N, C-alpha and C positions, 0 to 999 in steps of 0.2 A: 466631781472627778479629778483627780490628779492626773499629771502627764504620763506617771510611770502606771498608774492603772489603765490609760487608755492604752499604753502599748500592750499591755497584757490582753486585753479585748483584741486590739487587734491581730496580735499573734493568733489566738484563740479562732478566731473567725477565717484567717487566711492560709495557715498552714496546712488544713488537710488540702485547700485548692491546690495551693503548691505541689504537695504529695502526690497528688493526684496524675497531675500533668506530667510529673516526673517519670510515671509509670510507662516502658517501653510499650511500644503496641504493632510489633512486628508480625503477629499472627489476625489483626484484625484490619478491617477497611478503614482507612483514614478519609475523613472528611476536608472538604476544603478549606484551605487555612488552618487545619487541626494543628497543635502543638506537637512538634518532633523532637526526641530527644536524640542525646548525642550518638546514642547507638544505633538511632535508624539513619545516619549519614556519614559520609566519606571524603575525603579529599579526592578529587580527579587532577588527576597530572596537568601541570601547565609549564609552559616554557619560560613563563614569567611569574612571578608572586604578585605583580599588579594584576592577575586576571585569573587568580584561581579559581576554581567553580566548587562550591561544595554540593554534594548529590545525594539526595533524600531518598530513602525507600520509601515511596508512598504513593497515592493513584492521583496526587495533584501535578497534571500535565503544565509545565510552565508555558504563560503566554507570549514570553519574548524573553531575551536579554536585556540586562539596562543597557549594554554596550555591546557591539560587535567588533572586538579588535585584531584577534589572530585565530589561524587554526586551530591550535589547541584548545583554545577558549570554546571556539565554536563545537569542535569535537564531544567537548566535555556536555554542552546543551545537548548534544544528539542523544548521548548516552542517558542523562536524566529524561529525557523524550522517551527513549527506550524504556527506562525502567518503569516509569508511571504508566504506559500504554500497558505496558503488559504486566501490570497489577491484577492479581485475581478478583474476581467478581463477589467469590464466595468469600465472607469475613471470615470462615475457619481454616480456609487455606493459606499456606506459606507462601511467600513467593519462589515461583519455580518449583514446586514441589513435584519430584519424578514423577511419573506415571498419572499424572494429575490432567483430566481431560475438562476439566470445568473451565469456563470462558474466561477470557482477560480481557480489561477493559477495552481494548478496541475492538476484539471481535464481536461486540454488541453494538459498534458501529452498524451505519445502513450500508447494503449493498448498493452500487451503481444503478442495478437493473432493477432495484425496487422503489429507488429514489424517483425514475424518469419512467413512470407506467406508460403501456401503450394509450395511443389516442390522447396523450398530454392532460391527462386527468390527475386529479391532486394526489399527492402519493398518501400511505398509509400512514399510520400514527407510528412517531418514534419507538423502536425497539424491535418494529417487525425484521425480520430477518428474510422471509421467502416471498414472492411477490403473487398476487393473485394468478398470473400469467402462468408460473410453474406448478401452482398448487391445481389449476384447472385441468392444464396439461396432463396433469399424472394424478388425475383424481381416483383412478382404481388402485393408486400407491400412494394414498394420502397417509395411511398410518407410518409412512416413513417420514413426514415432514409434520412438524410444528411449526407454524409461520412467526411464532416468536422465541423459539428456541434452537432450530435446525441451522446446521450451516451447511448450506447448499452450493455445492460446487460444480460448475457445469462450462469452466472455460479450462481446455487444457493449453492455452498458450495467453496472451496478455491482452490484444487488441482485435477488433475483429476481422475475420480475413475472407476474402471476396470469392473464394473458390467452392464452388457447389457441394463438393465432397466435406466441406467443413464448415457448414452454416452454421453450428452453435458455438462454436469458439471464441476465442479472444486472445489474439498471437500476443507473443512477447513483442519487445519493441521495433523488431527486423528478424530475419529478413520478411519483407510483406511480399504476398503473391505466391508464396510457397510455403510448405510446412515448418513450423517453429517449436512444436512439442519438444519435452525433453524428458527423456528415459534416464532413470536410475540405475545403479549396479544391481537393483533387486529385481529389475524387471517389470517395475510399474513405473507409470508416468508422474510426472507433477502437475498440480492442479494450481489454477491462478483466482483470486479473488480481487476486487477492489473494494474499499469499503471510506465511507465519508462520515466525518465526525458530527457532532449537534450543531455547532455553529454553523458549517457547511448547509446542513438540513435543513436549519431556521432560516438562513439568508435565501434558499432556493424556494422555499415554500410561502415566507413573506413577501418576497419579490414575484412569485408567480412563474419563476423562471424553469420551473418543470415543464411547461408549456413552450414550444419551439415558437409560435405566434406572440407569447408575450415577450420573449428575447427579443424577436425582431421590432417589436412594437416599442423596447426600451431602446433600442439603437437608434430607431428613425426619431425619438424624441430627446436624442442626444444624450443619453444616458449611458454611460461604458457597463460593463460587468466587471464590477473590481470586489472579490469576495472580501469579507471581514477579517481584519487584522489581530493578531494577537497582542496583548497588552502586557509588559512587565507588571508582574504581582495583580493583573488583572484577568480579565477574559483570555479565552484561550486562542479563537480566532479559527479560522478555517484549516483542516487537516484532511489530506487525502493517503490512504496508505493502501498499499500495492501488497499484496502477500503471495509467497512460491509454499505450496505444501507438498510433501512427497508421501506417496502412498506408501505405507506399510504392511506387509503381510502378517507379522509374527510382533504385534505390539506388546508382548511381555517380554521378550527378549532384552538381555542386560544393556544392549547398546542404544535402547530408546530412553535410558535414565540419563542420556546427554540433551534430549529435544524435547521441545514444547509438545504435546500430542493433543488432538482432537478428534473427538467423533464427527465424522461428515456422512451427508449422502451426496453421492456424484452421480451423475448424468454420463453413465457409460457410453464413450462414443462408438463402441463397435455394436452395442445391442440396444441404443437409444432408451434404455430403461435405467431406473433408480435402482442404486444399492445402497447399502451402509457400509462405510470402511474406516480405519484408523490412520490419520494422517499427521505428518511432522512436518514442522517449521522449519524450512531452509532458506527462507530469503524473506526481506521486508523492507521495502520503501516509504519513509515517510517525509510528505510534502508537506511543509507547517509555513502558512503565512502569517508573518508578525508584523509590527510597526516598524522595527527597526530593518526588517526583510520583505518589503512590500513582492520583492521579487522570488521570493519563498525562500525558506530552508530546505535543503535538497540533502537528506541523509538516509544511507544505505546499509543495511547488517546483513550478517549470514550465519548459519551454522558453520562451526569451524571445520567440519569434516568434508565440505563439499568437494573442494577440488585444490590441487597444486599449484604451485608457480613453478616456472622451468626450474628454479635454482633449489626448490624443496627436496629435503633430505628425509628419508623414510617414511610412513603414514600412520595414519590415526592406529588407536587401537583395534578398531573394527573397518578399516579400511574407507576409502573415498566413497562418497556418496556417488558421485560422476567421473569416475575415474579410476582406470584400472590399468597397471601396470605391464599386465600379460595379456591386454587386449588382443582379440582376434577379429578379423571382419567374418559378418552375419550376411548370410543370403535368407531374406524374408520374403515369403510368398504374398502377394499383396491382392486386392480386387482392383480392378480397373473400371474407368467410366463407362466401358463399353460393355460391363459385365463380366468379361472374362477374368484369367488369373494372371499375372505375370510375376517376377522375379526379380528382387533390388537388392543391390549391396549396401549395407551400412558399414563405413570404414572406419579403422580408428584412427583417422584424421583428426586432431584436435578442433572442437568449435565450427564445426561443420552441420548444416542443419540436415534434418534427415530427410530420406528421398520419399515420403510417403504420408499421406494424414492418418490419424490414428483409426477412422472409422474405414480403411482401407488394409488395414494389419495390426497386430498386438503391439505394443511397445516394445523395446528393447533396448539396452544400456546405450547412451550417446556419450563418446568421449569429450569430456570437457576439461580446460586446463585455465587457471587464473593470468589472463593476458598482461594485465596492469597488477605489478605487486602493491599490497597495501602499502600506503605512506610510513617509509622508515621512521620519520622525523617527530608525526605527532600520533599519528590513527596508532600505530602499533605498541608504543610506550603507554599511551591512554590504556589500549587494549588491554593491556598486561596489568596495569595498577585495577582497572576496574573489576575484571575477572577474577583479581586476587580480594578485591573486597568484597565483592559479593559472595565468593566462597567463605569469607570472614562470618559474615553476619548470617549468611543461609548455607552451611556447609554443602548439602546436598542439591542446589538448587540447579535446575537446567540452563539458567540463564548465563552460567560461568562458563558455557560452552557454544557464546554467541560472541562473533565479534563486528566493531565497526569497520566498514569497508572503507569509505569517506564521507565528506559534507561539500557540497558546493553552497557559496553564499558570496554575497555582495560587499564589498569591501567599504562602497559608499550607497546610501541610500537613493534607489533608483525609484522614485514616486511612481503611483497609480497615475495611468491617463485620466485626464479630466474629461474628453469626448472619446467615442468610438473610435478605435483606429483598427488598421487592417493587419493581419499577421503575414508575415512573422513579425512579432513585437521586436524592434531595435533595442539591443542590450549593449551597456558600455563593455565589452569584452574583458578590456583589462582589469575593473574592476572584480568580475566574476572569478573567484577563488577557490581552489580546492587541493589536498592534500597533493596528488597527482593530476596530469594534464586531462585524463579520459577518466573517468568515473565509472565503472560498471559492476554490475552484479552477476555472479558465472548463472545465477539461476533466473534472473530477469532480464539481463542483457547478453543471454550465453552465446549468440551466433555475430554479435556486432559490438564485441570489447573494445575493438582495435578504432572504431569510427566515431560514434558519437557518445556524447555526453549527455546528461537529463536535461538541460536547458537546450541543447542546440536541438532536440525535438519540441519540447513543449513550447518554444517560443511559436511555434505552428497551430496551436489549440485555437479553436473557433467556437463561434457560438454554434446552436444546431441548427442544420437545413431545412430551409422551408421553399416550396418550390413558387409559391404566390410572389415572395420578394427575394429571389434567388441573387440578388445583385448583393444583399448584404450577408451572405452565406460565409464569407472571408473575413468577418469581424472579430478581432482577436477576443480570445476566453478565457483570459486570466490566467493562464498557463496551466489550467485542468482542462484535460480530454472529455472527463466526465460530463460537463456541462453540454457537449455536444449531442450528448444521447437522449435529450428531452424528444418527446414526440409533438403531435399536431393530430386534431381529427382528419383522417384521410377521406371523408365523404365531407365536401361542401358545395355549396354552391357558387358558380361562377358569379362573382360581382358585378355590377354593372360599370362600366367605363368611369361614370363620374365619381363613385366613391373610391376608385382606385388611385392611391397615393404612389404606387410605382407601378410603370408600365407591365400589364399582363404578359408573360410569357408566349408565345406561341404554341400551338400544340406541340410540335417536335421538340421543343426546348422544352415543354413541360415533361412531356413524357421522358425524356433523357435525365432531367431532374429526379424525377420520380425514381429511374431505374438507379439511379445513383444512392438514393435515398436508402432504397430497399436493399441494397447490397449492404449499405453500410450497418442495419440493423440486422 
C-alpha cells in the first residue's frame, strides 16, 4: 500500500471520531475526563496572564490547581468548583434551568447525620440521604421521605445548640448558647445542611472513623486523622459543603427564576412534624482539601439578592432577602420554659441574633447587612466576568445570580501533621490569605461577620468525644467539625483495670463527660 493510500485510510477511520468529539455537550452529563469543546469553557479574569484559569462547564470537580500563586487565581478555582458541583444530575437538564428542582451534583452527597449513625455503626451505602433515625422517628409520615432522593432539612441553624428548647437545631457559627436562626423578608426561616463528598465518605468508612472508639484507637496508635487530598488532574479529595436554604411560599413567582430551587422535607420546629416545601439556595460554603492546600481551600458563595453593604445604592428587582430599608420593630408573643407566654421585641438593628428559638414562636424577618464588602480587587471583577460568561453560554441560568464572597487559602504549603496533635491547630497566620481580612457569608455567619473567619473557628475541630478515653477528646480533627459527630455504643461493660490503656475516669467525671456528649448530640 502506498503512503498516499495509507493517509486516505487514516482519514476515513479517524475523521468521524474527531467530528463526534467536536459536538458541544452543554445539555448532557459529561463524564470524568470527557472532551470539552471551546463553547463549553470560558476565561476567568486574572490579574496576571501567567495565572489565567480556563473554567469549564461540566461536572468534573477539580482536585487541585497545579499551583496556588495569587488571589485571583484561587477565586477562579473556586468558581470552577462552584460550576461543577452545581452541575445537574439529570442529563437532559441544562446548567441552571429556572424552576428546575432536580438535584445538582453536591445535593447527592451524604448528609453529616447519615454518615455518623447512632451507636457508631457503619453508615448506609453511598447515595443514602435520609438516616434510619429519622425514617423510624417519623414512620407514620414515611410517605414524605424516600431515603435515596429526599432532601431532609432539620437544622434551623448550623451547629448544635445546648438549649433544651432547641434540641434538634444546628446553629450558625455563632453566637453559641442563644438563638441564631435567620428569618427572611417573606416571613420564612432559613434551613441549613452539611454534606460530605464521596472521598470524605470513603475515607471515613475505610478507616472505621464513623465510630468514636476507632478514632481514639487510631490516635492512641499514633495515627493522626488526615483527610484525603485532591490531586491536580486526579482524585477530587475531601469536600465538605454547608448550604443555606430559604423557604419560599410561592415557588412559581417570577423572582425565583433567579434561584436554585429544590423540594425539601423539613422538620418544623413549631410542631415537630414533617412537611414538604420549596427552598431556594441563598448561601454555600465549599471546603476542599487538596495536595497544594492541605489546610483546605475555603470558598463561600451567596445569591446576589441577600443583603446590601453600607454603601449599596438601590435594591434588587424583587428586594433583598434579609434586609428592608423600611424595617419596623416587631412584637412577638413566644412560649417560655415555664409554660407561659411572653412578648419580645425583634429590633431593626442589623446583624443582631433573634431573642427567641423557633419552637417558642414563628419566624419573622431579621435585618441583615454585609459587614465586609466583597473584595473589589479580585472577587468583584471575577464575579462580573463569570456571571457574564454563564449568561453567554446559558442565557437563562439561575447561576448568573450567584456571587463569590471570598476564598481563604495558604500561600505556602502547611503540611498535615504526622502524629496526632491537640486543637487548636497552629497555622502560619501570615501565609493565610483572602481578599478581605475577615471572610463571612451573610446567611451562614450572619451574626459574627466582624469577629471570626472560617479557619479561626475550624482550627478548633476535634475528633469525636469518648468518655472512656476522654484525655484524647481534644485531638485535632483536620479542620472538619463533622468528624466529631461519630458515635459509640452507649451500653458497654466496664473493662477490668488490667485491660485499660488509659486511666478509667471516676464516676463523677464519667457522668460529667456523658452529659457533655449528650448535649452535643
